C-alpha positions in Angstrom: 25.1 75.1 31.6 26.8 71.6 32.9 26.6 68.6 31.4 24.8 66.8 34.3 22.1 69.1 34.0 21.7 68.8 30.7 21.1 65.3 30.7 18.7 65.4 33.9 16.6 67.8 31.7 16.7 65.4 28.6 15.6 62.2 31.2 12.7 64.4 33.2 11.4 65.5 29.4 11.9 61.8 28.2 8.9 61.0 31.1 6.7 63.5 29.9 3.7 62.7 27.7 4.2 63.0 23.5 2.2 66.3 23.5 4.2 67.9 26.3 7.3 66.9 24.8 6.2 68.1 21.3 5.3 71.4 23.2 9.3 71.9 24.4 10.7 71.0 20.8 8.7 73.3 19.5 9.4 75.9 21.8 13.1 75.4 21.7 13.1 75.3 17.5 11.0 78.3 18.3 13.7 79.9 20.4 16.9 79.3 17.7 14.7 81.2 15.1 14.3 84.1 16.8 17.3 86.9 15.9 19.5 88.1 18.5 18.9 92.2 18.1 22.9 92.6 19.2 24.0 90.5 16.3 21.9 92.0 13.5 22.8 95.3 14.8 26.5 94.3 14.4 25.9 92.7 11.0 24.0 95.9 10.1 26.6 98.4 10.9 29.2 95.9 9.4 27.2 96.0 5.9 27.4 99.7 5.9 31.1 100.0 6.5 31.8 97.5 4.2 29.4 99.3 1.8 31.3 102.6 2.2 34.5 100.9 1.6 33.6 99.8 -1.6 32.0 103.2 -3.0 35.0 104.9 -1.8 37.4 102.5 -3.6 39.2 100.7 -0.6 37.6 97.0 -1.6 36.4 95.6 -4.4 34.1 93.2 -5.3 34.6 90.0 -6.5 32.6 87.3 -8.3 30.3 84.6 -7.2 32.8 82.6 -9.6 36.0 83.8 -7.8 34.6 83.2 -4.4 33.6 79.4 -5.0 37.0 78.5 -7.1 
């Protein structure tokens, strides 16, 4: 979306009543919480691939201490 379009939407939204602006904010926030099914599917496949690689000795586990050192 173009910057001008975004600015126009914001300008028009600011002209709304507080209750109407709240509804818009609530809908936008809720949309950010919804998981993208395709991304979820990709992560599940990757998790399974990594678990199998670990079980087959192709990768090793790393402690949390090593991760944050």
